[in-house]
Each structure stands twice: as C-alpha cells, then as structure tokens.
N, C-alpha and C positions, 0 to 999 in steps of 0.2 A: 132949140125948144125947152122950154120951161116949165115945169108943172110944179103947182104948189097944192098943198091939200091940209085941211085940217077937218077931221073928221069924228063925229061922236055916233056911237049907235049902242043901244042896250039889246044885248043879246042872252036869252035864258038867265043864267046867273051871274054875266060879267058885263060889265061897262066897256064898249072899245072906245079909245081916245089915241087916234095917230095926227101925227103933223109930220108933213113930207116937204122937200124943198129940193126938186131934181132939176138938173140941167145936162141934157145929152150925157146920160150914162146907164149904167146897169148896176139895179139896185138888187140885192140878196135879200129877202126876207127869211130868217131861220126861225124855228120855233116847235114846240111841241103840239101836237096835235088838239084844237080846241081852242088854240090860244087867239084867233082871228084872224089867222094871214088870208087865207082865201075869201073872208068877208069884207077885210081890206081891199082885196081887187075887185069883189063887186060892186061896192061901192066906188071905187075909182072908173069901172066902166058902165056905171048907170042901171047894172040889173038889180040891185037893192039900194033902196034910198036911205042914206042915214038920217039919224034924229035931227041933227044940225050940225052946221060946219060949212065948209066952200071948197071948191075944188075949181083952180083955173088952170088954164093950157096956154101960155103964151099971151096972158091977159086975158084971154076970151073965159069969161064967165060959163062952166058947166054946170054947176051948183052952186048956189047960194039960199042958205034956208032964211035967210033974214031978207033978202030982196024976192024970196020966192022964184027962184029960177033952177029949174031940173032939167036939162036937156036929155031926152030919151037916148038910150045907148046907141042907136044907129047913127045920130048925128054928132058923137062925140070925137070920132076919128080913132078910138081906141081898140085896138085887136086883141082878143081875148082866146088864148089856146086852151081849153076846156081839158081835164084831167082824161076825160073818155073820149075826147075829140070832137064829139059833136056833129058828124058828117052827116049830111041827108043819106038816108039808106037807099031812095029809090032815085038817086041819081049818080051817074058814075064818077068815077075820079075826075075827067076832064070837066064833067057836067058842074061838079061840086066846086072846082076852082072857078071857071068860068061864072058861076053865079055870083062869087064875090066881087067881080069886076064890073057888074053891070051892066049898063049901054055901053062901057067903052071895052068890049071884049077883045082880048088880043091873043089868038090861039096860038101864034108864034111865042110868044111869052110864056105861055103854059108849057108848051112843048120843051122849050129850054130848061125850064125848072124843072120838069120831069126827068130830063136827062141829068141835069147838075146833080138830082137827090137819087137817081140810080132806081127810078121807078116807072121810066117810061112803056115797060112791058104792060103794065097794070093800068094804063089810062084809059081803056074802055070797060073795066071791069069795075064791079059795085063794092062798096065798102064790106060787106058781108063775105066777100069771097078773097078779100087782100088780109096779110098778116098784119099785125099791132103795130109793128115798126113802120110798115108801108102806110096805114091808116095815120100815123103820127105824122110823116113826112107830107102827105096829102093836106092835113090839117094846117101845118105851119104854112106850106106853099098858098092854099086858101086864105090864111091870114095876110100873108106876103101881098096877095092879088088885089085886097082891099084898101092897099096903101094907107097904112094906119099910122098915125102921126106919134103913138104910143103903143109899145107891144105888153101885153100881161100873159105870163106864163104859170100856170097854175099846177105844179107837179107833173109837167109833162111826160116825163119817163119814168113814171110810177108802175105802169103797167107793163113794163118792159124788164126782159130777163138781162141780167148785169152784162153779158157781151155786147148785145143791141143797144143797151143804153150808151156803154160807151162810144159806138161808132156814132151814135145819135147825139151826143155831148161835143163831140168833136166837130161834127156838121153845124150844132146852134153856135158855138164859138165865131165860126165863120159867118152865118146868118147875122149875127148880132152886131160884128165888126163891121160888116157891108152897110146895115140898117144906119148905124150913127148916132142913133136918137135915144130915146128914154125907154127903158125896158125895167121889167120887174119882174123876176123871178121869185117864186116861192117853192122852197122845196125841205125835206126833212134831211138831204144829203150834204154832208159838210163838203163833200169833193165838189159837188156840183156848181156849190155856193162859190166855192173857193176859185174854182177856175172860170167861172162864167160873168162873175161882177167884179165891179169895182169898190163899191160900198156896199157893206153888210149890217142888217138892222136885226137885232134879237128881241122878239116878241116875247112877253110873257103877260098871260092873262090880260089879254087886249091892250098892253101898253109897250111902248117903246123901252126895253130893258137898257140898251145901248144901241149907238149908229154911229160908224166910223169907216175908213179905210178898210177894205176887207180883209188886208194882210196884216194890216196893224189889231185889229179884232181878233184873228185867229192867233197871232203872236203872243198877245196879251189881254184877253177877257177882261173889260172893267165891272161887267157885274157878274153876279153869283150866277144867273141864268147863263149867261155866256159862257162861265166857266165849266157848268154842266154840260152844256151842249156841245161845247168844242174840245173838250177834256181831253188831253193828250194828241190831239192833234198837230201832225208835222208835215210839212209838203212830202209828196211823195212816199208816206208813211205806210199807206196803205193802196191797195188797188183800188181801183176807181170806185168799186160801190161795195165794200168791204164794211 
C-alpha cells in the first residue's frame, strides 16, 4: 500500500503545506498544539477539504484539486480514530462494531476481538456505561471492523490515565504489527511516537521541520523544533508517560 499526498490549507493565521510519501509503515507526527497535526489527518480522511493539492492511495486518486476530484470520507478506505472515540451513544458495544461491518456482519469476529481486547464483559453495554479505556478499545475494534486501507490515530491515548495508557500502547503495538499497512499517529507524547512508529515527522507552524527514521530523529534531531521537542530523550529514560 502506498500513500502520496501534497496538501495546502490556510487555517487561521498559518498555511499548512505537507508532502507525504508512505509505504506500509507507521508514521508518527510530533508537534506543538496548533501546528496542524490534526488538520493534516482530517484532510487525508476527507473530513476537511484542502485548498489545493492531491492525495493518491495505490494510484487511486482520492483528491486532486486540478482534476476536481474529491472522494467523500466513506469511500476512501481510511479509518480515523478520534480523540473522543465518537461511539454511537444509542448503540451497544456490539452494535457499534457491527455497524462498521455494514452488510457483511460477522458476529464471531466481533466476539473474538472483544475477547482479544479484554472487553467481552461489556459487549451489551452502552458507551456511557463503560470506562474511557473500554471505549478506546471499542473504537479501535470498530475501526478495524471497517477493514481500512489506512489507519489514522489522533491522540488516541490522551484522555486516559498513565497506567491505562501504557497498557493500551502495548496493545496498539500488536494491532499495528498485525495490520501491516500504512498508519499515521499524531501525538504530543515522545514515548508513544518512539515505540509505535518507524518514521517520525516533526511539524512546526504547518510545515515539516524534519522527517526521518524515528530512532535517528530521536538520537540526533536535525531541526531546531525537533531539538526542542525531543530534548533530553533517551530510550527507557522516562516511564512511558513521564
């Protein structure tokens, strides 16, 4: 799977200009609040339309401003895990996941995934009745149920306490390894980026400050912004969310 994107978008007081060329890898996007990380994901997903540029996935055009092509989000095959998980409040856990499967419902698959994520006991509960960690797992299973070609993760652990975040990061490692395709993780957390991604992109004011192998970027940042964000990091130096 290959994703290529060249995106431009004016938001508030800055212009976002991003170019990506990804192939079956996990990219981490690290940057300060307001630098354009989440806007970049929304443009890729089709939730927000760029001002100009193009997006292709395995040579299929998802968006092209010159050719006047803009596929709706539901036709892009891109799964998006939101910060607030966006579960349907009027559906049970099982119903939320089954909805993503559409006409090809597979209850046995759902049961297996609920067992794998240790939430089988809440299968018939509504989102408001389960914990934040359980909601996050349901949202992840629902995303996988839709069989996405690309996975976008927007601060997926930000609402969780540190102990639960560590547990779910470990689960996410397994999910991404099994998925084996393109995934993009937006996070403020250095340890999440370091552990979950192969390449790291540092963003500053809507632009790419640097992009490279994650371990290389962390070992020796080449940009001033990278040095500020990654300053003092050493593998295993902090607890996961210190």
